[in-house]
Each structure stands twice: as C-alpha cells, then as structure tokens.
One Martini backbone bead per residue (centre of mass of N, CA, C, O) as a GRO file, in nm:
protein
  301
    1MET     BB    1  -9.405  18.399  -0.071
    2ASP     BB    2  -9.224  18.542  -0.275
    3ASP     BB    3  -9.177  18.762  -0.483
    4THR     BB    4  -9.244  18.739  -0.812
    5ALA     BB    5  -8.961  18.852  -0.911
    6GLU     BB    6  -8.810  18.591  -0.766
    7GLN     BB    7  -8.942  18.380  -0.911
    8GLY     BB    8  -8.746  18.131  -1.090
    9ARG     BB    9  -8.481  18.176  -0.985
   10ALA     BB   10  -8.183  18.081  -0.924
   11ALA     BB   11  -8.038  17.933  -0.678
   12ALA     BB   12  -7.804  17.997  -0.460
   13TYR     BB   13  -7.498  17.794  -0.463
   14VAL     BB   14  -7.282  17.548  -0.286
   15PRO     BB   15  -7.102  17.297  -0.375
   16GLN     BB   16  -7.084  16.959  -0.254
   17ILE     BB   17  -6.936  16.661  -0.102
   18ALA     BB   18  -7.088  16.367  -0.015
   19GLN     BB   19  -7.001  16.095   0.208
   20THR     BB   20  -7.164  15.830   0.166
   21GLU     BB   21  -7.251  15.494   0.198
   22LEU     BB   22  -7.302  15.517  -0.142
   23GLY     BB   23  -7.133  15.759  -0.192
   24PRO     BB   24  -7.079  16.022  -0.380
   25VAL     BB   25  -7.242  16.359  -0.368
   26GLU     BB   26  -7.378  16.628  -0.512
   27TYR     BB   27  -7.450  16.929  -0.313
   28ALA     BB   28  -7.712  17.151  -0.173
   29VAL     BB   29  -7.826  17.414   0.051
   30VAL     BB   30  -8.135  17.608   0.036
   31GLY     BB   31  -8.227  17.747   0.298
   32THR     BB   32  -8.499  17.741   0.544
   33GLY     BB   33  -8.658  17.454   0.685
   34ALA     BB   34  -8.823  17.248   0.512
   35PRO     BB   35  -8.729  16.965   0.365
   36VAL     BB   36  -8.630  16.947   0.005
   37VAL     BB   37  -8.601  16.741  -0.262
   38VAL     BB   38  -8.429  16.801  -0.575
   39VAL     BB   39  -8.512  16.636  -0.888
   40HIS     BB   40  -8.376  16.610  -1.174
   41GLY     BB   41  -8.348  16.566  -1.500
   42THR     BB   42  -8.316  16.493  -1.867
   43PRO     BB   43  -8.096  16.630  -1.830
   44GLY     BB   44  -7.855  16.776  -1.582
   45GLY     BB   45  -7.836  16.898  -1.239
   46ILE     BB   46  -7.775  17.118  -0.993
   47ASP     BB   47  -7.853  17.358  -1.177
   48ALA     BB   48  -8.139  17.260  -1.238
   49ALA     BB   49  -8.233  17.243  -0.942
   50ALA     BB   50  -8.201  17.547  -0.887
   51LEU     BB   51  -8.419  17.633  -1.086
   52MET     BB   52  -8.654  17.473  -0.968
   53ALA     BB   53  -8.612  17.622  -0.669
   54GLY     BB   54  -8.672  17.933  -0.716
   55PHE     BB   55  -8.983  17.934  -0.580
   56LEU     BB   56  -8.879  17.859  -0.315
   57PRO     BB   57  -8.884  17.946   0.004
   58HIS     BB   58  -8.611  18.040   0.202
   59ASP     BB   59  -8.801  18.073   0.483
   60GLY     BB   60  -8.945  17.753   0.450
   61ILE     BB   61  -8.716  17.608   0.266
   62ALA     BB   62  -8.488  17.333   0.238
   63ALA     BB   63  -8.309  17.292  -0.042
   64ILE     BB   64  -8.208  16.982  -0.187
   65LEU     BB   65  -7.950  16.964  -0.391
   66LEU     BB   66  -7.864  16.758  -0.688
   67SER     BB   67  -7.664  16.512  -0.847
   68ARG     BB   68  -7.701  16.271  -1.036
   69PRO     BB   69  -7.575  16.003  -1.159
   70GLY     BB   70  -7.360  16.134  -1.423
   71TYR     BB   71  -7.365  16.433  -1.300
   72LEU     BB   72  -7.116  16.617  -1.281
   73GLY     BB   73  -7.018  16.563  -0.938
   74THR     BB   74  -7.159  16.271  -0.999
   75ALA     BB   75  -7.072  15.970  -1.021
   76LEU     BB   76  -7.180  15.676  -1.140
   77GLY     BB   77  -7.060  15.407  -1.152
   78ASP     BB   78  -7.273  15.152  -0.997
   79ARG     BB   79  -7.527  15.373  -0.999
   80THR     BB   80  -7.765  15.288  -1.231
   81THR     BB   81  -8.016  15.243  -1.092
   82ILE     BB   82  -8.304  15.360  -0.969
   83ASP     BB   83  -8.278  15.239  -0.683
   84GLN     BB   84  -7.993  15.348  -0.626
   85GLN     BB   85  -8.076  15.647  -0.649
   86ALA     BB   86  -8.282  15.644  -0.423
   87ASP     BB   87  -8.084  15.547  -0.201
   88LEU     BB   88  -7.895  15.793  -0.225
   89VAL     BB   89  -8.092  15.997  -0.114
   90ALA     BB   90  -8.117  15.864   0.162
   91ALA     BB   91  -7.813  15.889   0.225
   92LEU     BB   92  -7.811  16.198   0.222
   93LEU     BB   93  -8.004  16.234   0.455
   94ASP     BB   94  -7.824  16.099   0.657
   95HIS     BB   95  -7.582  16.294   0.629
   96LEU     BB   96  -7.782  16.548   0.715
   97GLY     BB   97  -7.996  16.457   0.937
   98VAL     BB   98  -8.261  16.366   0.775
   99GLU     BB   99  -8.559  16.208   0.823
  100ARG     BB  100  -8.759  16.408   0.658
  101ALA     BB  101  -8.899  16.473   0.321
  102GLY     BB  102  -8.950  16.632   0.051
  103VAL     BB  103  -9.046  16.589  -0.305
  104PHE     BB  104  -8.906  16.730  -0.618
  105SER     BB  105  -8.991  16.638  -0.947
  106TRP     BB  106  -8.854  16.602  -1.293
  107SER     BB  107  -8.906  16.389  -1.520
  108GLY     BB  108  -8.618  16.201  -1.493
  109GLY     BB  109  -8.671  16.225  -1.167
  110GLY     BB  110  -8.922  16.049  -1.113
  111PRO     BB  111  -8.830  15.755  -1.056
  112ALA     BB  112  -8.662  15.819  -0.800
  113GLY     BB  113  -8.894  15.948  -0.643
  114TYR     BB  114  -9.088  15.709  -0.644
  115ARG     BB  115  -8.885  15.496  -0.521
  116LEU     BB  116  -8.840  15.640  -0.259
  117ALA     BB  117  -9.139  15.610  -0.163
  118VAL     BB  118  -9.132  15.296  -0.170
  119ARG     BB  119  -8.850  15.226  -0.009
  120HIS     BB  120  -8.888  15.516   0.185
  121PRO     BB  121  -9.167  15.609   0.339
  122ASP     BB  122  -9.036  15.739   0.613
  123ARG     BB  123  -8.883  15.989   0.437
  124VAL     BB  124  -9.165  16.081   0.300
  125ASN     BB  125  -9.415  16.353   0.319
  126ALA     BB  126  -9.391  16.459   0.009
  127LEU     BB  127  -9.503  16.449  -0.345
  128VAL     BB  128  -9.370  16.604  -0.644
  129ALA     BB  129  -9.474  16.548  -0.992
  130PHE     BB  130  -9.332  16.675  -1.288
  131ALA     BB  131  -9.339  16.543  -1.572
  132ALA     BB  132  -9.311  16.224  -1.492
  133VAL     BB  133  -9.168  15.937  -1.508
  134SER     BB  134  -9.370  15.606  -1.489
  135GLN     BB  135  -9.274  15.462  -1.749
  136ALA     BB  136  -9.183  15.355  -2.018
  137TYR     BB  137  -8.909  15.523  -2.201
  138HIS     BB  138  -8.875  15.700  -2.515
  139LEU     BB  139  -8.714  15.893  -2.714
  140PRO     BB  140  -8.791  16.123  -2.910
  141LYS     BB  141  -8.771  16.221  -3.216
  142THR     BB  142  -8.506  16.401  -3.379
  143ASP     BB  143  -8.351  16.616  -3.549
  144LEU     BB  144  -8.039  16.684  -3.653
  145ALA     BB  145  -8.016  16.981  -3.562
  146THR     BB  146  -8.093  16.932  -3.265
  147ARG     BB  147  -7.871  16.732  -3.195
  148LEU     BB  148  -7.633  16.920  -3.261
  149MET     BB  149  -7.695  17.146  -3.056
  150PHE     BB  150  -7.665  16.938  -2.788
  151THR     BB  151  -7.390  16.749  -2.880
  152THR     BB  152  -7.219  17.002  -2.963
  153GLY     BB  153  -7.005  17.258  -2.929
  154ALA     BB  154  -7.116  17.436  -3.161
  155GLY     BB  155  -7.413  17.422  -3.078
  156ARG     BB  156  -7.383  17.542  -2.792
  157TRP     BB  157  -7.263  17.810  -2.886
  158LEU     BB  158  -7.510  17.896  -3.054
  159LEU     BB  159  -7.712  17.899  -2.821
  160ARG     BB  160  -7.570  18.119  -2.655
  161LEU     BB  161  -7.587  18.335  -2.875
  162LEU     BB  162  -7.894  18.337  -2.903
  163ALA     BB  163  -7.964  18.406  -2.605
  164ALA     BB  164  -7.804  18.684  -2.604
  165HIS     BB  165  -7.925  18.814  -2.903
  166GLN     BB  166  -8.208  18.611  -2.939
  167PRO     BB  167  -8.427  18.541  -2.705
  168LYS     BB  168  -8.700  18.502  -2.847
  169GLN     BB  169  -8.608  18.277  -3.039
  170TYR     BB  170  -8.515  18.086  -2.817
  171ILE     BB  171  -8.789  18.056  -2.677
  172ALA     BB  172  -8.941  17.946  -2.919
  173GLY     BB  173  -8.769  17.689  -2.947
  174SER     BB  174  -8.823  17.572  -2.666
  175LEU     BB  175  -9.139  17.558  -2.675
  176SER     BB  176  -9.158  17.396  -2.937
  177GLY     BB  177  -8.980  17.145  -2.834
  178GLU     BB  178  -9.191  17.106  -2.559
  179GLY     BB  179  -9.449  17.141  -2.762
  180ASP     BB  180  -9.806  17.124  -2.889
  181LEU     BB  181  -9.845  17.404  -3.047
  182THR     BB  182  -9.981  17.633  -3.196
  183LYS     BB  183  -9.896  17.907  -3.359
  184GLU     BB  184 -10.065  18.096  -3.181
  185GLN     BB  185  -9.986  17.983  -2.903
  186LEU     BB  186  -9.683  18.026  -2.931
  187GLU     BB  187  -9.679  18.330  -2.974
  188GLN     BB  188  -9.818  18.399  -2.705
  189ARG     BB  189  -9.620  18.256  -2.511
  190VAL     BB  190  -9.368  18.409  -2.592
  191GLU     BB  191  -9.467  18.688  -2.509
  192GLU     BB  192  -9.517  18.619  -2.212
  193VAL     BB  193  -9.230  18.526  -2.138
  194PHE     BB  194  -9.068  18.776  -2.239
  195ALA     BB  195  -9.232  18.983  -2.042
  196ASP     BB  196  -9.120  18.787  -1.816
  197PRO     BB  197  -8.838  18.782  -1.632
  198VAL     BB  198  -8.861  18.505  -1.497
  199LYS     BB  199  -8.934  18.326  -1.738
  200ARG     BB  200  -8.709  18.416  -1.923
  201ASP     BB  201  -8.467  18.335  -1.741
  202PHE     BB  202  -8.533  18.039  -1.720
  203VAL     BB  203  -8.509  17.955  -2.017
  204LEU     BB  204  -8.220  18.066  -2.065
  205ALA     BB  205  -8.089  17.887  -1.825
  206LEU     BB  206  -8.170  17.588  -1.904
  207GLY     BB  207  -8.016  17.500  -2.156
  208PRO     BB  208  -7.728  17.419  -2.038
  209THR     BB  209  -7.857  17.180  -1.855
  210ALA     BB  210  -7.943  17.015  -2.143
  211SER     BB  211  -7.671  16.935  -2.217
  212GLN     BB  212  -7.453  16.691  -2.390
  213ASP     BB  213  -7.203  16.689  -2.220
  214ASN     BB  214  -6.942  16.552  -2.051
  215ALA     BB  215  -7.095  16.605  -1.761
  216ARG     BB  216  -7.380  16.439  -1.880
  217ARG     BB  217  -7.365  16.189  -2.073
  218THR     BB  218  -7.368  15.947  -1.879
  219GLY     BB  219  -7.642  16.000  -1.742
  220TYR     BB  220  -7.813  16.010  -1.997
  221ALA     BB  221  -7.760  15.724  -2.104
  222ASN     BB  222  -7.857  15.578  -1.850
  223ASP     BB  223  -8.142  15.679  -1.835
  224LEU     BB  224  -8.245  15.567  -2.107
  225GLN     BB  225  -8.191  15.272  -2.031
  226GLN     BB  226  -8.368  15.259  -1.771
  227PHE     BB  227  -8.642  15.362  -1.889
  228ALA     BB  228  -8.680  15.140  -2.109
  229ALA     BB  229  -8.684  14.903  -1.864
  230ILE     BB  230  -8.949  14.960  -1.752
  231THR     BB  231  -9.219  14.786  -1.580
  232SER     BB  232  -9.222  14.884  -1.260
  233LEU     BB  233  -9.270  15.126  -0.981
  234GLU     BB  234  -9.493  15.068  -0.773
  235LEU     BB  235  -9.719  15.299  -0.726
  236ASP     BB  236  -9.936  15.142  -0.545
  237ALA     BB  237  -9.726  15.162  -0.282
  238ILE     BB  238  -9.784  15.452  -0.233
  239THR     BB  239  -9.835  15.665   0.075
  240THR     BB  240  -9.768  15.931  -0.020
  241PRO     BB  241  -9.841  16.235  -0.069
  242THR     BB  242  -9.958  16.327  -0.409
  243LEU     BB  243  -9.843  16.546  -0.677
  244VAL     BB  244  -9.954  16.585  -1.009
  245ILE     BB  245  -9.801  16.738  -1.302
  246GLN     BB  246  -9.950  16.860  -1.625
  247GLY     BB  247  -9.918  16.918  -1.955
  248THR     BB  248 -10.115  16.890  -2.250
  249ALA     BB  249  -9.856  16.994  -2.458
  250ASP     BB  250  -9.655  16.769  -2.413
  251SER     BB  251  -9.371  16.638  -2.616
  252ASP     BB  252  -9.175  16.484  -2.413
  253LEU     BB  253  -9.413  16.393  -2.216
  254PRO     BB  254  -9.659  16.196  -2.196
  255PRO     BB  255  -9.948  16.261  -2.027
  256ALA     BB  256 -10.012  15.958  -1.961
  257GLN     BB  257  -9.799  15.927  -1.738
  258SER     BB  258  -9.947  16.108  -1.528
  259THR     BB  259 -10.219  15.972  -1.531
  260PHE     BB  260 -10.118  15.701  -1.433
  261ALA     BB  261 -10.004  15.798  -1.162
  262ALA     BB  262 -10.268  15.925  -1.047
  263GLU     BB  263 -10.434  15.645  -1.073
  264THR     BB  264 -10.226  15.458  -0.900
  265ILE     BB  265 -10.190  15.646  -0.672
  266PRO     BB  266 -10.303  15.671  -0.374
  267GLY     BB  267 -10.466  15.982  -0.356
  268ALA     BB  268 -10.386  16.135  -0.589
  269GLU     BB  269 -10.307  16.439  -0.744
  270LEU     BB  270 -10.422  16.643  -1.031
  271LEU     BB  271 -10.247  16.889  -1.227
  272THR     BB  272 -10.371  17.073  -1.500
  273LEU     BB  273 -10.214  17.235  -1.788
  274ASP     BB  274 -10.335  17.404  -2.029
  275THR     BB  275 -10.111  17.411  -2.286
  276GLY     BB  276  -9.876  17.272  -2.157
  277THR     BB  277  -9.556  17.216  -2.135
  278HIS     BB  278  -9.257  17.092  -2.009
  279LEU     BB  279  -9.251  17.409  -1.873
  280ALA     BB  280  -9.520  17.493  -1.724
  281LEU     BB  281  -9.441  17.554  -1.419
  282PHE     BB  282  -9.262  17.819  -1.551
  283THR     BB  283  -9.456  17.935  -1.824
  284HIS     BB  284  -9.733  17.947  -1.754
  285PRO     BB  285  -9.993  18.155  -1.686
  286ASP     BB  286 -10.034  17.956  -1.407
  287ALA     BB  287  -9.759  17.924  -1.253
  288VAL     BB  288  -9.787  18.070  -0.979
  289SER     BB  289 -10.028  17.902  -0.871
  290ALA     BB  290  -9.887  17.627  -0.902
  291GLN     BB  291  -9.649  17.692  -0.713
  292ALA     BB  292  -9.819  17.743  -0.462
  293ARG     BB  293  -9.926  17.454  -0.447
  294VAL     BB  294  -9.657  17.318  -0.408
  295VAL     BB  295  -9.579  17.453  -0.145
  296ASP     BB  296  -9.828  17.367   0.018
  297PHE     BB  297  -9.779  17.062  -0.019
  298LEU     BB  298  -9.488  17.049   0.109
  299LEU     BB  299  -9.614  17.201   0.388
  300ARG     BB  300  -9.779  16.998   0.492
  301PRO     BB  301  -9.863  16.853   0.800
   0.00000   0.00000   0.00000
C-alpha cells in the first residue's frame, strides 16, 4: 500500500460521461491495475467515491468511481430500482471493456453492490461491503437542527464555516452523529482523528458529499424509497467471495444488517471494528489494518 500519510485522501479524478447501453453515467478511473468499482453511499456521488478510494493503491488498483443515478452528473431518469442501478454498473464495465472487477461498496451503495453480484456473478471477482444496507432500511429520526444543517443552503454554509474554522468541533459532530459512543469514547476518538492528518482530512472532506443539495436530492429521495421497499436482495445466491465490515457503534446503519449479510452470503467473512461508527473504516484506531485487509481481499487471486 501507499505510505500511511497518503492513505485516506481523496483520489484525484477527472469526471467523464459514459454513454452506456443503459444510459449515461458519470465516472472516472483512478490508478492502474486490477479494476475495482467503488459504489458510494446515500447521499453521495463521484466525489464521495473518490474519498472512499483514497487508500486504494494507485499502482495496484484501477478504481472505477461513479455517481449512482440521481447524484451529480448521473441523471436518475427511469433507472430507479436497485436492480437497474446494478445493471448500470455492469453496463459501465462493458463500456470500459472490463470483463471482471472487484466491488467496494459503502452504506447505501450496498444494495446495488449486492445485486450486481447476484445478477452478474461472472462480472464480480471480489465484493467488499462496508456498513452496507442488506435489508429493508428506514432513515433514523434526526432532530430539526441536524436536518436544517444538511438540507438548507444556510445550514451547508454553516457546516463549511465550522469545518474551516473549528475543525475539531466539526469532527466531534460528525462522529457523534454517526455512532453511539460514550462521552469518553467520543472525546478519545475525536482526539485520535484530529491528530491524524489523513483521518482528519477525510472527515472534513466527507461532509459536503453528504449534503442534500440540488445535485443529490433526487438520488437521495429515490434511495430511501427503494431501501424501504426491500423484501430480499437474495444474498444467499451470491457466489462471489465477500468481505463484510461493520463498526459495533454504528448509529446510521444497524450492525444487524451486516451480521445478516455475513450469515446469509455463503462463505462470507465478517470484520468487526469494536466501537466503530459509520465512518469506522476511515476513522477507527485500526483503520489502517482494516484498509490493508480490504486491499488484500480485492486483490485476491
């Protein structure tokens, strides 16, 4: 892997529009080597995928970043269902001339990643699902102040101001909102993240990608509608080697969703990060070793 100081930083990318047989999709390819599709969460976009891919080695993995339908440069159109989004990823691989690829999904990107492995098993050689939706999901209730922060222009402006001038407070708010940590655990985690430039930069950069602005609102609303209607993703039909990762203190995605996936997918492995929040793969004290395991899994023979 790259030097630790470089891990976790957003991959530099130049977005393009691929005209696939299932319609246009915004994408970029970063690095060279084994192809890996990076499927962002909810909200998100190609910018969130670039952050996710920051620890992937540029000289060993060609990270295929994309915006799912309804996000940034990929219009939703009639590609509303989870299966249509999975098929769109396969169509992007066709466009790029990629026969098989690894898949790295997070959170709301989980359903599309899982269904890609079910519907196109010959296209996926390894699947890593971090804190990924695997069953029917309903958004946890949030207070009015939090909703205003992410859904209004004034709130997003205030978040940018806070990140620029009071980064430790911003990090504390992010970790608190994404995990069920005790006061002592939260204080310690904030100090750890703030002292690590890679983890600190990741949290500060992630916020704008999670905003429900005009460029993401359509995809966000569609995701929530589709996730609430999940009856089965047919995880027991997945034959792809699968690694499921979950923090035990995740308040955004119930850890039981990842436990269910690991127990249902034949041969799946489960990596648990104790006291890990929804950002655990990037902020946990054991994040670097967990990331190394992800890379090794994606590059498995």
